[in-house]
C-alpha positions in Angstrom: 92.2 69.7 -12.7 91.7 67.2 -9.8 88.4 67.0 -7.9 88.1 69.0 -4.7 88.5 66.7 -1.7 85.0 65.9 -0.3 83.2 66.9 -3.5 81.6 64.1 -5.3 78.6 63.7 -7.7 76.2 63.1 -4.8 77.3 66.3 -3.1 77.0 68.2 -6.3 73.4 66.8 -6.9 72.4 67.6 -3.3 73.6 71.1 -3.5 71.9 71.6 -6.9 68.7 70.1 -5.5 68.7 72.5 -2.5 69.5 75.4 -4.7 66.5 74.5 -6.9 64.3 74.2 -3.8 65.4 77.6 -2.5 65.7 79.6 -5.8 63.8 77.6 -8.4 65.0 75.1 -11.0 65.8 77.7 -13.6 68.2 79.5 -11.2 70.3 76.4 -11.1 73.2 77.1 -13.4 76.8 75.9 -13.3 77.8 79.4 -12.1 75.2 79.5 -9.2 76.1 75.9 -8.3 79.8 76.5 -8.3 79.3 79.6 -6.1 77.2 77.6 -3.7 79.9 74.8 -3.5 82.7 77.4 -3.3 84.5 75.9 -6.3 85.2 77.2 -9.8 82.7 76.1 -12.5 85.3 73.9 -14.4 85.6 71.8 -11.2 82.0 70.7 -11.7 82.9 68.9 -14.9 84.7 66.3 -12.8 81.2 65.2 -11.7 78.8 66.3 -14.4 79.0 66.8 -18.2 77.3 70.2 -18.2 74.0 71.9 -17.5 71.9 69.5 -19.5 73.5 66.6 -17.7 73.0 68.2 -14.3 69.3 68.7 -15.1 68.9 65.0 -16.2 70.7 63.9 -13.0 68.4 66.2 -10.9 65.4 64.7 -12.6 66.6 61.2 -11.9 67.5 62.1 -8.3 64.0 63.6 -7.8 62.2 60.7 -9.3 64.2 58.3 -7.1 63.3 60.2 -3.9 59.7 60.5 -5.0 59.5 56.7 -5.6 61.1 56.0 -2.3 58.7 58.3 -0.4 55.7 56.8 -2.2 56.8 53.2 -1.7 57.5 53.8 2.0 54.1 55.4 2.4 52.2 52.4 1.1 54.0 49.8 3.2 51.4 47.8 5.2 48.5 49.6 3.6 46.0 48.4 1.0 43.2 49.7 -1.1 41.9 53.2 -0.2 44.4 53.7 2.6 47.3 52.8 0.3 46.1 55.2 -2.4 45.6 58.0 0.1 49.0 57.5 1.7 50.7 57.4 -1.7 48.9 60.6 -2.8 49.9 62.4 0.4 53.5 61.3 0.0 53.5 62.7 -3.6 52.1 66.1 -2.6 54.3 66.2 0.5 57.4 65.6 -1.6 56.3 68.4 -4.0 55.7 70.8 -1.0 59.0 70.0 0.8 61.2 69.8 -2.3 59.6 72.2 -4.8 62.6 72.7 -7.0 63.5 69.1 -7.1 59.9 68.3 -7.9 59.9 70.7 -10.7 63.2 69.2 -12.0 61.3 65.9 -12.6 59.3 67.6 -15.3 62.0 69.4 -17.3 62.2 68.1 -20.8 65.6 66.7 -21.7 67.1 67.5 -25.1 68.3 63.9 -25.4 66.5 61.0 -23.9 68.0 59.1 -21.0 67.0 55.5 -20.5 67.5 55.9 -16.7 64.8 58.6 -16.6 62.4 56.3 -18.4 63.2 53.5 -16.0 62.6 55.7 -12.9 59.3 56.9 -14.3 58.4 53.3 -15.0 59.2 52.3 -11.4 56.7 54.9 -10.2 54.1 53.8 -12.7 54.5 50.2 -11.6 54.2 51.2 -8.0 50.9 53.1 -8.6 49.6 50.2 -10.7 50.4 47.7 -8.0 48.5 49.8 -5.5 45.5 50.1 -7.9 45.5 46.3 -8.6 43.3 45.9 -5.5 40.5 47.6 -7.5 40.5 44.9 -10.2 40.6 47.4 -13.1 41.5 46.1 -16.6 44.8 47.4 -18.0 43.4 50.3 -19.9 41.2 51.4 -17.0 44.1 51.2 -14.7 46.2 53.4 -16.9 43.3 55.9 -17.1 43.1 55.8 -13.3 46.8 56.4 -12.9 46.5 59.5 -15.2 43.6 60.8 -13.2 45.3 60.3 -9.9 48.5 61.9 -11.2 46.5 64.9 -12.4 44.9 65.3 -9.0 48.2 65.0 -7.2 50.1 67.3 -9.6 47.3 69.8 -9.6 47.2 70.1 -5.9 51.0 70.2 -5.6 51.3 72.9 -8.3 48.4 75.0 -7.0 49.9 74.8 -3.5 53.3 75.8 -4.7 51.8 78.9 -6.3 49.7 79.8 -3.2 46.6 79.4 -5.4 44.4 78.1 -2.6 43.3 81.5 -1.3 40.0 80.6 0.3 40.1 80.1 4.1 39.5 76.3 3.9 41.9 73.6 4.9 43.8 72.5 1.8 44.5 69.1 3.4 40.8 68.5 3.9 40.2 69.5 0.3 42.8 67.1 -0.9 41.4 64.2 1.2 37.9 64.9 -0.1 39.2 64.8 -3.7 41.1 61.6 -3.2 38.0 60.0 -1.6 35.9 61.1 -4.5 38.5 59.6 -6.9 38.4 56.3 -5.0 34.6 56.3 -5.1 34.7 56.9 -8.8 37.1 53.9 -9.3 34.7 51.7 -7.2 31.7 52.7 -9.4 33.7 52.3 -12.6 34.9 48.9 -11.4 31.3 47.6 -11.1 30.1 48.9 -14.5 
């Protein structure tokens, strides 16, 4: 079966990503994707190897976009401003692309080196932003974990409408990032 004209791997991934954003990552199946693209399911095999491959490709696609958003956000910024911009880029990505964000966390049955590399790029970016705080390597890794926990926590709670109190969520997030940064500053001087 020859590929449909105009259909390529990028178009398949974009359609799958938007389907995930609209319906949730677990609703992305070869049947739902082929319906969205108005093709028969076997046509998808010209571009992907199956559902597991599609999920890996979506995870890679999501990590790539997340990295680009975070890297763009820190351009021209340093220290607290860079961390704040990067954190906002992270939660904004999760808010605007909820299914694609969720795709970045789906465990893959067989490891893919490209996913490790994409994750390592994000880690390297965060570490490069945190280098201004002069943390030793172990402390920097702990700081990355703490920051990721804050960002993912806010992103996940927002996705599930779990911020029910009548307070500005952005203000809460800013306050939490500032507290994190003050903590790093204190830790740095100990």
